[in-house]
PANU-885192 format. One record per atom (N, C-alpha, C): residue in one letter; x, z, y. Coordinates in steps of 0.05 Angstrom, whole numbers, padded with zeros to 5 digits, always signed. Example, Ala and Ser with C-alpha at 12.3 -4.5 7.8 and 13.67 -1.06 7.14 Angstrom:
BEGIN
A+00264+00156-00114A+00246+00156-00090A+00264+00156-00066S+00257+00142-00045S+00273+00143-00021S+00258+00157+00001
This chain:
BEGIN
M+00197+00239-00262M+00189+00214-00252M+00166+00218-00233V+00165+00201-00212V+00144+00202-00192V+00119+00188-00203D+00096+00201-00199D+00071+00188-00207D+00062+00171-00184I+00061+00145-00188I+00054+00126-00167I+00024+00119-00170Q+00008+00128-00150Q-00021+00123-00151Q-00028+00097-00138D-00017+00091-00115D-00024+00067-00100D+00000+00048-00102W-00005+00025-00115W+00016+00005-00118W+00017-00013-00094S+00041-00018-00085S+00046-00037-00064S+00073-00049-00068L+00078-00071-00055L+00103-00085-00058L+00123-00073-00039C+00146-00065-00050C+00167-00054-00033C+00191-00072-00037H+00201-00083-00016H+00224-00101-00017H+00249-00085-00010C+00267-00082-00029C+00292-00069-00023C+00314-00081-00040R+00338-00080-00030R+00361-00090-00044R+00381-00069-00047M+00393-00067-00070M+00414-00048-00075M+00437-00064-00087D+00461-00057-00079D+00483-00068-00093D+00502-00046-00100F+00520-00050-00118F+00537-00030-00129F+00554-00017-00107L+00564-00033-00089L+00581-00022-00068L+00566-00002-00050Q+00542-00008-00043Q+00526+00010-00027Q+00520+00036-00042I+00512+00033-00067I+00505+00056-00083I+00529+00074-00089S+00552+00062-00094S+00575+00078-00101S+00585+00095-00078R+00577+00089-00054R+00585+00105-00031R+00568+00131-00029L+00547+00133-00044L+00531+00157-00044L+00544+00177-00064S+00561+00194-00053S+00578+00211-00070S+00562+00230-00088E+00538+00237-00080E+00522+00256-00096E+00508+00243-00120L+00509+00216-00121L+00495+00202-00142L+00514+00185-00159R+00510+00185-00185R+00525+00167-00202R+00511+00140-00200P+00524+00118-00194P+00511+00093-00190P+00493+00084-00214L+00503+00087-00239L+00487+00078-00261L+00461+00094-00263Q+00463+00120-00262Q+00440+00137-00264Q+00421+00132-00241F+00431+00127-00217F+00414+00121-00194F+00398+00096-00200G+00410+00076-00210G+00396+00051-00217G+00375+00055-00238I+00381+00072-00258I+00361+00078-00279I+00338+00093-00267D+00343+00112-00250D+00321+00128-00238D+00303+00110-00220V+00316+00092-00205V+00300+00074-00188V+00282+00057-00206A+00293+00046-00227A+00278+00029-00245A+00255+00044-00258Q+00259+00069-00266Q+00238+00084-00278Q+00216+00090-00258Q+00224+00097-00233Q+00204+00104-00213Q+00189+00079-00203A+00201+00056-00206A+00187+00031-00197A+00169+00021-00219G+00165+00037-00240G+00148+00029-00262G+00160+00007-00279K+00186+00004-00277K+00201-00016-00293K+00191-00044-00288H+00181-00049-00264H+00171-00076-00257H+00188-00087-00234A+00213-00082-00236A+00231-00091-00214A+00248-00115-00223P+00254-00133-00205P+00271-00155-00212P+00300-00145-00212S+00317-00160-00225S+00346-00154-00224S+00361-00180-00223A+00385-00179-00213A+00402-00203-00212A+00431-00195-00217N+00444-00212-00232N+00473-00210-00236N+00485-00234-00222L+00494-00230-00197L+00502-00252-00180L+00532-00257-00181D+00540-00282-00180D+00568-00289-00176D+00569-00300-00147P+00579-00283-00129P+00579-00292-00101P+00598-00316-00096T+00616-00321-00114T+00634-00344-00111T+00620-00370-00120R+00598-00366-00135R+00583-00389-00147R+00599-00406-00165R+00620-00395-00177R+00636-00409-00197R+00622-00409-00224F+00607-00388-00228F+00593-00384-00254F+00564-00380-00248P+00547-00384-00268P+00518-00381-00263P+00511-00352-00257S+00491-00348-00240S+00479-00322-00236S+00455-00319-00254M+00447-00294-00260M+00425-00289-00279M+00404-00272-00265F+00379-00279-00269F+00357-00265-00257F+00338-00257-00279E+00331-00231-00281E+00315-00222-00303E+00301-00196-00294P+00276-00192-00303P+00263-00166-00298P+00280-00143-00309V+00279-00120-00296V+00293-00097-00305V+00285-00090-00334H+00260-00094-00341H+00250-00087-00367H+00258-00107-00388G+00271-00129-00381G+00279-00149-00400G+00255-00166-00409S+00257-00177-00433S+00236-00195-00442S+00212-00182-00455A+00213-00156-00459A+00191-00141-00471A+00181-00153-00498P+00199-00156-00517P+00191-00169-00542P+00170-00154-00558D+00169-00128-00554D+00149-00111-00568D+00120-00118-00561I+00116-00130-00537I+00089-00136-00529I+00086-00166-00524A+00105-00182-00532A+00104-00211-00528A+00080-00223-00543F+00067-00242-00531F+00045-00257-00543F+00019-00241-00547K+00018-00217-00534K-00006-00201-00536K-00024-00204-00511G-00014-00218-00491G-00029-00222-00467G-00030-00199-00448I-00012-00179-00452I-00012-00155-00435I+00014-00151-00419V+00032-00170-00421V+00057-00168-00407V+00052-00171-00377N+00064-00154-00361N+00061-00156-00332N+00081-00176-00322P+00071-00198-00309P+00089-00220-00300P+00101-00216-00272L+00094-00194-00258L+00102-00192-00230L+00132-00191-00227A+00147-00177-00244A+00176-00176-00241A+00189-00203-00246T+00177-00219-00263T+00187-00246-00268T+00183-00263-00243F+00160-00260-00230F+00156-00274-00205F+00176-00265-00184L+00181-00239-00183L+00201-00229-00163L+00229-00239-00169C+00235-00242-00195C+00262-00253-00202C+00264-00282-00193T+00242-00296-00196T+00242-00324-00186T+00247-00325-00156G+00235-00306-00142G+00240-00304-00113G+00269-00297-00107Q+00281-00279-00123Q+00309-00273-00119Q+00327-00298-00123M+00320-00313-00144M+00336-00337-00150M+00333-00357-00127L+00309-00361-00117L+00304-00380-00095L+00319-00370-00070Q+00319-00345-00065Q+00334-00334-00042Q+00364-00339-00045H+00374-00334-00069H+00403-00339-00075H+00410-00368-00071L+00392-00386-00077L+00397-00415-00076L+00391-00426-00048G+00384-00408-00029G+00380-00416-00002G+00352-00424+00006H+00332-00417-00010H+00305-00424-00005H+00289-00398+00003A+00296-00387+00025A+00285-00362+00034A+00254-00364+00039E+00245-00386+00049E+00217-00389+00055E+00200-00388+00029A+00210-00402+00008A+00196-00402-00018A+00197-00374-00030A+00220-00360-00027A+00222-00333-00038A+00202-00315-00024G+00199-00317+00002G+00180-00301+00017G+00151-00307+00009A+00146-00332+00003A+00119-00340-00005A+00111-00326-00031I+00130-00324-00049I+00125-00310-00075I+00119-00280-00070E+00135-00267-00054E+00131-00239-00048E+00104-00234-00034R+00097-00252-00015R+00071-00249-00001R+00048-00253-00020A+00051-00272-00039A+00029-00277-00058A+00025-00252-00076I+00046-00240-00085I+00044-00216-00101I+00031-00193-00085A+00041-00190-00060A+00029-00169-00043A+00000-00173-00039R-00009-00198-00035R-00037-00203-00032R-00053-00197-00057V-00043-00204-00080V-00057-00197-00105V-00061-00167-00107L-00039-00152-00102L-00041-00123-00104L-00059-00111-00083A-00060-00122-00059A-00076-00111-00038A-00105-00120-00038E-00110-00144-00048E-00137-00156-00044E-00153-00157-00070T-00141-00152-00093T-00156-00156-00118T-00152-00132-00136P-00170-00130-00156P-00167-00109-00177P-00150-00120-00200V-00139-00144-00198V-00125-00156-00220V-00100-00140-00226R-00099-00128-00250R-00076-00112-00259R-00074-00114-00289T-00050-00114-00299T-00046-00112-00328T-00050-00083-00336P-00053-00078-00362P-00058-00050-00371P-00037-00030-00362D-00012-00038-00360D+00009-00019-00352D+00005-00009-00323L-00011-00023-00308L-00017-00015-00280L-00046-00004-00278G-00057+00002-00301G-00084+00014-00301G-00107-00006-00301G-00101-00031-00305G-00122-00051-00304G-00128-00062-00332N-00144-00083-00333N-00150-00095-00359N-00147-00125-00359S-00132-00135-00338S-00127-00163-00336S-00105-00172-00356T-00106-00197-00363T-00086-00208-00381T-00062-00219-00365T-00041-00225-00379T-00017-00237-00366T-00026-00262-00352S-00042-00279-00365S-00051-00304-00353S-00067-00300-00328E-00084-00280-00328E-00101-00274-00305E-00085-00265-00281V-00065-00249-00285V-00047-00240-00264V-00031-00264-00254T-00020-00279-00272T-00005-00303-00265T-00022-00322-00248D-00046-00327-00257D-00064-00345-00242D-00070-00334-00214A-00073-00308-00212A-00079-00295-00186A-00056-00299-00167V-00032-00296-00176V-00008-00300-00159V-00006-00329-00151I-00007-00347-00171I-00004-00375-00165I-00025-00385-00145S-00050-00375-00148S-00071-00384-00129S-00066-00376-00100R-00048-00357-00096R-00042-00347-00069R-00016-00358-00059L-00003-00376-00073L+00021-00388-00064L+00016-00411-00044
């Protein structure tokens, strides 16, 4: 795993068709490796492009029940999932605002949950993002 010293927001999209064309990589393992190297704070989406059925948006790490209600959960992937959902629903400007707010928090403040080397709470990180929207 790569040791990430400087955190920044990286916007990238992967879909199964693009990944499966990389013959040297198994798609599932590639996705797992990306999630591990992103610190497990990445958004994910299960999209129905036909829109006949609901799409699902969830952080790669899931709901993190082992640390729920302790005030240490990192909310950034949840915000990014909200941005994905807004993008999917045709609200690109709102989705971009969320991404910019997260980028500003990471670039301009020391606000970080313990998993990112900080001592801020879930609420403090959430408030920092919301105040920049």
